[in-house]
C-alpha positions as CSV (number, residue, x, y, z in Angstrom):
1,M,0.1,0.0,0.2
2,K,1.5,3.5,-1.0
3,A,1.6,6.0,2.0
4,K,-0.2,9.4,1.2
5,I,1.8,12.1,1.9
6,T,0.8,15.6,1.7
7,L,2.6,18.6,0.2
8,A,2.8,20.5,3.6
9,A,4.5,17.4,5.2
10,A,6.7,16.7,2.3
11,A,8.0,20.6,2.7
12,S,8.0,19.7,6.1
13,L,10.2,16.8,6.0
14,L,12.4,18.1,3.3
15,A,13.1,21.5,5.5
16,A,14.1,19.5,8.7
17,A,17.0,17.9,6.6
18,L,18.3,20.9,5.5
19,L,18.5,22.0,9.0
20,A,19.9,18.9,10.4
21,P,23.3,18.5,11.5
22,T,25.7,16.3,10.1
23,S,29.3,15.5,12.2
24,A,30.7,15.9,7.9
25,S,30.5,19.8,8.2
26,A,32.6,22.1,6.2
27,E,34.6,22.3,9.2
28,D,36.0,18.9,9.2
29,H,37.4,19.0,5.7
30,P,39.0,20.9,2.9
31,W,36.5,20.7,0.3
32,K,34.4,23.8,0.1
33,T,33.1,23.8,-3.2
34,V,32.2,20.6,-5.2
35,T,30.9,20.1,-9.2
36,I,28.7,17.6,-9.5
37,A,28.1,16.2,-13.2
38,T,24.6,14.8,-14.5
39,E,23.3,13.3,-17.4
40,G,19.7,15.4,-17.2
41,A,18.2,12.7,-19.4
42,F,17.2,10.0,-16.7
43,R,13.9,10.3,-15.2
44,P,12.7,10.4,-12.6
45,Y,16.3,11.2,-11.2
46,N,17.2,13.7,-13.4
47,F,16.0,15.3,-16.5
48,T,15.5,18.6,-18.3
49,N,12.0,20.4,-18.6
50,P,11.7,22.6,-22.0
51,D,12.7,25.7,-20.6
52,G,16.1,24.0,-20.0
53,S,15.7,23.5,-15.9
54,L,17.0,20.3,-14.7
55,A,14.3,18.6,-12.1
56,G,14.2,15.3,-10.3
57,Y,15.0,13.3,-7.5
58,E,18.9,13.6,-7.7
59,I,17.9,17.4,-8.7
60,D,16.4,17.8,-5.4
61,Y,18.6,15.1,-3.2
62,Y,22.2,16.9,-4.3
63,R,20.6,20.2,-2.8
64,I,19.8,18.4,0.2
65,L,22.8,16.6,0.4
66,C,25.0,20.1,0.3
67,A,23.4,21.9,2.7
68,K,23.7,19.5,5.1
69,M,27.4,19.1,4.2
70,K,27.4,23.2,4.1
71,V,29.6,22.4,0.6
72,E,28.9,25.1,-2.2
73,C,27.8,22.8,-5.1
74,K,27.8,23.1,-8.6
75,L,25.7,20.8,-11.0
76,V,26.9,20.6,-14.6
77,V,25.0,18.2,-17.3
78,I,27.1,15.6,-19.4
79,P,26.6,13.1,-21.6
80,F,25.9,9.6,-19.4
81,N,28.5,8.0,-21.6
82,S,31.2,10.8,-20.5
83,L,30.5,11.6,-17.2
84,I,33.2,8.7,-15.7
85,P,35.8,9.9,-18.1
86,S,34.9,13.8,-16.9
87,L,35.4,12.9,-13.3
88,L,38.7,10.8,-14.0
89,S,40.1,13.8,-16.1
90,G,39.3,16.3,-13.0
91,K,36.8,18.2,-15.1
92,V,33.9,17.0,-12.2
93,D,34.3,16.1,-8.8
94,V,31.1,14.1,-8.0
95,L,28.9,11.8,-11.0
96,M,25.2,11.9,-9.6
97,S,22.9,10.3,-12.2
98,G,21.2,6.8,-11.3
99,L,24.6,5.6,-11.5
100,S,24.9,1.8,-10.3
101,A,27.5,0.6,-8.2
102,T,28.6,-2.2,-10.5
103,P,31.9,-4.6,-9.9
104,K,32.9,-3.5,-13.6
105,R,32.9,0.3,-12.4
106,R,34.6,-0.4,-9.2
107,E,37.8,-1.0,-11.0
108,T,38.2,2.4,-12.0
109,I,35.8,5.0,-9.7
110,A,34.8,4.7,-6.0
111,F,31.0,4.7,-4.7
112,S,29.0,5.9,-2.4
113,E,26.6,3.9,0.0
114,P,23.3,3.8,-2.3
115,Y,20.9,6.0,-1.9
116,S,18.2,4.3,-3.9
117,S,17.2,0.8,-5.5
118,I,17.3,0.3,-9.0
119,G,16.0,-2.8,-10.8
120,S,15.9,-3.5,-14.5
121,K,13.2,-5.0,-16.8
122,F,13.3,-6.2,-20.4
123,V,10.3,-3.9,-22.4
124,T,8.8,-4.3,-25.7
125,L,5.1,-3.9,-27.0
126,K,2.4,-5.5,-25.9
127,S,1.4,-7.2,-29.0
128,S,5.0,-8.7,-28.9
129,P,5.6,-12.6,-28.4
130,L,8.4,-11.4,-26.0
131,A,5.8,-9.9,-24.2
132,K,5.3,-13.1,-22.0
133,L,8.9,-13.9,-21.0
134,P,9.6,-15.7,-18.0
135,G,9.4,-14.8,-14.5
136,D,7.4,-12.0,-14.2
137,G,6.9,-10.8,-11.0
138,T,9.6,-11.9,-9.4
139,I,12.9,-10.6,-8.6
140,L,16.3,-12.3,-9.8
141,W,19.3,-11.7,-7.9
142,L,22.2,-12.2,-10.4
143,D,24.9,-12.2,-7.6
144,K,22.5,-14.4,-5.1
145,D,21.0,-16.9,-7.5
146,D,23.2,-18.6,-10.0
147,T,21.1,-21.3,-10.9
148,G,18.0,-19.3,-11.5
149,L,19.9,-16.7,-13.6
150,R,21.3,-19.6,-15.9
151,R,17.6,-20.9,-16.5
152,F,16.5,-17.2,-17.3
153,V,19.0,-17.1,-19.4
154,D,18.7,-20.3,-21.5
155,A,15.0,-19.4,-21.5
156,I,15.2,-16.3,-22.8
157,K,18.1,-17.2,-25.2
158,P,16.0,-19.0,-28.4
159,R,13.1,-16.3,-28.1
160,L,16.0,-13.1,-28.5
161,A,17.4,-15.1,-31.0
162,G,17.9,-12.8,-34.2
163,R,16.2,-10.0,-32.6
164,I,17.1,-6.2,-32.2
165,I,17.6,-5.3,-28.5
166,G,18.1,-1.5,-27.8
167,V,20.2,-0.3,-24.6
168,Q,21.6,3.2,-23.6
169,T,25.4,3.1,-24.0
170,A,27.8,2.2,-21.2
171,S,24.6,1.2,-18.9
172,V,24.1,-1.8,-16.7
173,A,21.4,-3.0,-19.7
174,S,24.5,-2.9,-21.9
175,A,26.9,-4.7,-19.5
176,F,24.2,-7.5,-18.8
177,V,23.5,-7.9,-22.4
178,E,27.3,-8.1,-23.5
179,R,28.2,-10.5,-20.7
180,Y,24.7,-12.9,-21.3
181,L,23.0,-12.3,-24.4
182,K,26.6,-11.7,-26.9
183,G,25.9,-13.4,-29.7
184,D,22.6,-14.1,-30.0
185,V,21.1,-10.7,-30.0
186,T,21.9,-7.6,-32.5
187,V,22.3,-4.6,-30.2
188,R,21.6,-1.2,-30.8
189,E,22.9,1.8,-28.4
190,Y,21.1,4.3,-27.3
191,K,22.3,8.2,-25.9
192,T,18.7,8.2,-23.8
193,P,16.0,6.0,-22.7
194,E,13.8,8.0,-24.4
195,E,15.3,7.6,-27.9
196,A,15.1,3.4,-27.6
197,D,11.4,3.8,-26.8
198,L,10.5,5.5,-29.8
199,D,12.5,2.9,-32.4
200,L,10.6,0.3,-30.1
201,L,7.2,2.0,-30.7
202,S,8.3,2.2,-34.2
203,G,9.4,-1.2,-34.8
204,R,13.0,-0.5,-35.7
205,I,13.7,-2.6,-32.7
206,D,12.3,-5.8,-30.6
207,I,12.9,-5.1,-27.1
208,T,14.6,-2.7,-24.5
209,L,16.7,-3.5,-21.1
210,V,15.8,-0.2,-18.8
211,S,15.5,1.1,-15.4
212,M,12.4,-0.3,-13.9
213,T,12.3,3.4,-12.0
214,Y,12.6,5.0,-15.4
215,M,10.2,2.5,-17.0
216,Q,7.6,3.5,-14.1
217,G,7.4,7.0,-15.5
218,A,7.4,6.4,-18.7
219,M,4.7,4.2,-18.9
220,K,2.7,7.1,-17.8
221,K,3.2,8.8,-20.8
222,P,-0.1,8.2,-23.2
223,A,2.6,7.9,-26.2
224,N,3.7,4.7,-24.5
225,A,0.8,3.3,-24.0
226,R,1.5,0.3,-26.0
227,L,4.4,-0.8,-23.9
228,T,4.8,-3.3,-21.4
229,M,7.4,-4.5,-19.3
230,A,8.4,-8.0,-19.1
231,G,10.1,-11.0,-17.3
232,P,11.7,-10.6,-13.7
233,Q,13.3,-7.7,-11.8
234,L,16.9,-7.9,-12.3
235,S,19.0,-6.8,-9.8
236,G,23.0,-7.2,-8.3
237,G,25.7,-8.3,-10.5
238,V,26.1,-6.3,-13.7
239,F,23.6,-4.0,-12.3
240,G,25.0,-3.0,-9.0
241,A,24.0,-2.5,-5.2
242,G,21.6,0.8,-6.4
243,A,22.2,4.4,-7.3
244,S,25.4,5.8,-5.6
245,L,27.7,8.5,-6.2
246,G,30.4,8.5,-7.9
247,M,33.9,9.7,-7.1
248,R,37.6,9.4,-7.7
249,K,39.2,6.6,-5.8
250,G,41.8,9.1,-3.7
251,D,39.4,11.2,-2.9
252,T,38.1,9.5,0.4
253,A,37.8,12.5,2.4
254,L,35.1,13.6,0.0
255,L,33.4,10.0,-0.1
256,K,33.4,10.2,3.5
257,M,31.3,13.4,4.1
258,F,28.7,12.1,1.2
259,D,28.8,8.8,3.2
260,Q,27.6,10.4,5.7
261,A,24.9,13.0,4.5
262,I,23.6,9.9,2.6
263,G,22.9,8.0,5.8
264,A,21.5,10.6,7.8
265,T,19.1,11.5,5.2
266,I,18.2,7.5,5.1
267,A,17.6,8.0,8.6
268,E,15.6,10.9,8.4
269,G,13.3,9.5,5.9
270,V,14.3,12.2,3.3
271,T,15.2,9.4,0.8
272,R,11.5,7.9,1.4
273,Q,9.9,11.2,0.3
274,L,11.7,11.9,-3.0
275,S,10.9,8.5,-3.7
276,M,7.5,8.6,-3.1
277,K,7.6,12.1,-4.5
278,W,9.3,11.2,-7.8
279,I,8.8,7.8,-8.2
280,G,5.6,6.7,-6.6
281,F,7.0,3.7,-4.1
282,D,9.9,3.5,-1.8
283,T,13.4,2.7,-3.7
284,T,15.4,3.7,-0.2
285,P,17.9,0.2,-0.1
286,A,17.9,-1.8,2.9
287,R,20.5,-1.3,5.3
């Protein structure tokens, strides 16, 4: 059952979070300013309005975190596949774009504690035979159920053989397809999930693999009425532990600051409130 939260209650909760103290204050570390990068094209976490302004879960959340840490933050927009290179080159200090802390990415950068759980699902047309993939209504943890994973992959390979699947470039979906479906499907990459949706609706691709939180919002659009999610929710393994902030491995003080602030906002119920506001259900990770 979804909780009913009034706008007044939401405003009160977020205001309290901004005022609540945290041990990661500006006096405790050398960081006075932080540049945060987002892609601005991953609803409901971050997106660009017609007037050019940014909105979404993470747009609200970064302001709360930075105010709690008493740090001045600058938000910049960078294409998703350029986020990690921009971090490593020193152009930005933090990545905040629904970024999953996957084992592969951990080889290159450090991650904060997760602030939102993200599962992925296949999406196709309601009229497609692929709409009946096995496992619908279940959660498949790639790192906890190796037998279930093998069974699922073996079941979908014949159905997807020769099909065209759309994924976002450099995404966890791309990593899953590369590892488990390579050679069985034709992969088409897109800069944003919205572009893949358009090609799916027009028949240029057969199926996509995308974040459930993105798709929950996307399917509310009248233009996407012919789309449906299929198969189990895929989590863990190449999909990571949830949305986290990305930082350079050497920036340990910065990582500690954000971890403390994230922990405080989870305890205060801020992440739950943002989840309800932007996603419609609580995505706060279990702790």
